[in-house]
C-alpha positions in Angstrom: -8.8 -14.0 1.9 -7.9 -11.1 -0.4 -4.2 -11.6 0.4 -4.4 -15.2 -0.9 -6.2 -14.1 -4.1 -3.6 -11.4 -4.7 -0.6 -13.6 -4.2 -2.1 -16.2 -6.5 -2.9 -13.5 -9.1 0.7 -12.1 -9.0 2.2 -15.5 -9.2 -0.1 -16.4 -12.1 0.8 -13.3 -14.1 4.5 -13.3 -13.3 4.9 -17.0 -14.1 3.5 -16.3 -17.6 5.7 -13.3 -18.1 9.0 -14.2 -16.5 8.8 -17.8 -15.3 10.2 -19.1 -12.0 12.9 -16.4 -11.8 10.2 -13.7 -11.9 8.2 -15.4 -9.2 11.3 -15.6 -7.0 11.9 -11.9 -7.5 8.3 -11.1 -6.6 8.6 -13.1 -3.4 11.5 -10.9 -2.4 9.6 -7.7 -3.1 6.5 -9.0 -1.5 8.4 -10.0 1.7 10.0 -6.5 1.9 6.6 -5.0 1.4 5.1 -7.1 4.2 7.7 -5.8 6.7 7.1 -2.2 5.6 3.3 -2.6 5.6 3.5 -3.8 9.2 5.2 -0.6 10.2 2.4 1.4 8.6 -0.1 -0.7 10.5 1.8 0.1 13.7 1.2 3.8 13.0 -2.4 3.2 12.2 -3.0 1.1 15.3 -1.2 3.7 17.4 -3.7 6.4 16.5 -6.8 4.1 16.6 -7.6 4.2 20.3 -6.9 8.0 20.4 -9.3 8.7 17.6 -11.9 6.3 19.0 -11.7 8.0 22.4 -12.1 11.5 21.0 -14.9 10.3 18.6 -16.8 9.2 21.7 -16.0 12.6 23.4 -17.0 14.4 20.2 -13.7 16.3 20.2 -13.3 16.9 16.5 -10.2 19.1 17.1 -8.3 16.3 18.7 -9.4 13.8 16.1 -8.1 16.1 13.3 -4.8 16.6 15.2 -4.2 12.9 15.8 -5.2 12.0 12.3 -2.8 14.7 10.9 0.1 13.4 13.0 -0.6 9.8 11.8 -0.7 10.9 8.2 2.5 12.9 8.5 4.3 9.9 10.2 3.0 7.5 7.6 4.0 9.8 4.7 7.5 10.4 6.1 8.0 6.7 6.8 6.9 6.0 3.2 9.3 8.5 1.8 12.1 6.9 3.8 11.3 3.5 2.5 11.0 4.8 -1.1 14.4 6.4 -0.7 15.9 3.1 0.5 14.3 1.3 -2.4 15.6 3.8 -5.0 19.1 4.1 -3.6 19.8 0.5 -2.3 17.6 -2.0 -4.3 20.4 -4.5 -4.6 21.2 -4.4 -0.9 17.5 -4.9 0.0 17.0 -7.8 -2.5 20.4 -9.2 -1.4 18.9 -9.7 2.1 17.0 -12.7 0.6 19.1 -13.9 -2.4 22.3 -13.3 -4.3 21.3 -15.0 -7.6 22.0 -12.5 -10.5 19.2 -13.8 -12.6 16.7 -13.1 -9.9 18.4 -9.7 -9.3 17.7 -8.6 -12.9 14.0 -8.6 -12.0 14.2 -7.9 -8.2 16.2 -4.6 -8.5 13.7 -2.8 -10.9 10.9 -4.4 -8.9 12.1 -2.9 -5.7 12.5 0.5 -7.3 9.1 0.6 -8.9 7.1 -1.2 -6.3 8.4 1.1 -3.5 6.9 4.1 -5.2 3.7 3.0 -3.5 4.9 3.4 0.1 4.3 7.1 0.7 0.7 6.7 -0.5 0.2 3.3 1.1 1.1 4.6 4.6 -1.5 7.4 4.2 -4.1 5.1 2.9 -3.7 2.6 5.8 -3.9 5.5 8.3 -6.9 7.1 6.6 -8.8 3.7 6.5 -8.0 3.2 10.2 -9.5 6.6 10.9 -12.8 5.5 9.4 -12.7 2.2 11.4 -11.9 4.1 14.6 -15.0 6.3 14.0 -17.1 3.2 13.7 -17.6 3.8 10.0 -17.2 0.2 9.2 -19.0 0.3 5.8 -16.7 3.0 4.4 -13.6 1.3 5.9 -14.5 -2.0 4.4 -15.3 -0.5 1.0 -12.0 1.3 0.8 -10.1 -1.8 2.1 -11.7 -4.1 -0.6 -11.2 -1.5 -3.3 -7.5 -1.1 -2.4 -6.6 -4.6 -1.4 -8.5 -6.6 -3.9 -10.7 -5.1 -6.6 -8.5 -2.3 -8.0 -5.3 -4.1 -7.4 -6.5 -7.0 -9.6 -7.7 -4.7 -12.3 -4.4 -2.8 -12.3 -2.3 -5.9 -12.2 -3.9 -7.5 -15.2 -4.2 -4.3 -17.2 -0.7 -2.9 -16.6 1.0 -6.3 -17.0 -0.8 -6.7 -20.4 0.5 -3.3 -21.5 3.9 -3.1 -19.9 4.9 -6.7 -19.0 6.9 -6.9 -15.8 7.2 -3.1 -15.5 3.4 -3.1 -15.3 3.4 -5.8 -12.6 5.7 -3.7 -10.4 3.7 -0.5 -11.1 0.3 -2.1 -10.3 0.8 -1.4 -6.6 1.7 2.3 -6.9 -1.1 2.7 -9.3 -3.5 1.1 -6.9 -2.4 3.2 -4.0 -2.7 6.4 -6.0 -6.2 5.4 -7.0 -7.1 4.6 -3.4 -5.7 7.9 -2.3 -7.9 9.6 -4.9 -10.9 7.7 -3.7 -10.3 8.7 -0.1 -9.9 12.4 -1.1 -13.2 12.1 -3.1 -15.0 10.7 -0.1 -13.5 13.4 2.1 -14.7 16.2 -0.2 -18.1 14.5 -0.5 -18.4 14.5 3.3 -17.4 18.1 3.6 -20.1 19.1 1.1 -22.7 17.1 3.0 -21.7 18.8 6.3 -21.8 22.3 4.8 
């Protein structure tokens, strides 16, 4: 449900700022992001049964090891995709369209939006860790914060301040905020355990 709301919100904001051409550029960036997000989900789903198993066995050392490997893989994959976006935005956008008017929005869109990917990968893996440990409330809270609540706030606030640049930066800003939230939760848990 949140995906539908987010797509509607992006289309609504972009249509007002850049018209149909802007919406076309967003569809390119969103489709690229969908493919990359699926790869992050693959990493997260790969660690999920291992963490669940070791959670049941109360083997904290292995949980930490698997989680660390998942985070490293997600971060490195995110850096790789960020590099692609910074170096080859025209090529990536050109996989979908060749229209120069759309490219004027899509190229900066790819560059700015892709800043989110190193953080996004880690956020997805970290949220899956909570889910794997049967901490459904925390996992759901983080997912809703990241995928709906804070993204809407950043989209409307940043687009009002920085127009289309703000639209593209709303995702990196959201992922950064989510990573901050996860770090805060982790520190809070460490203090409770001590």
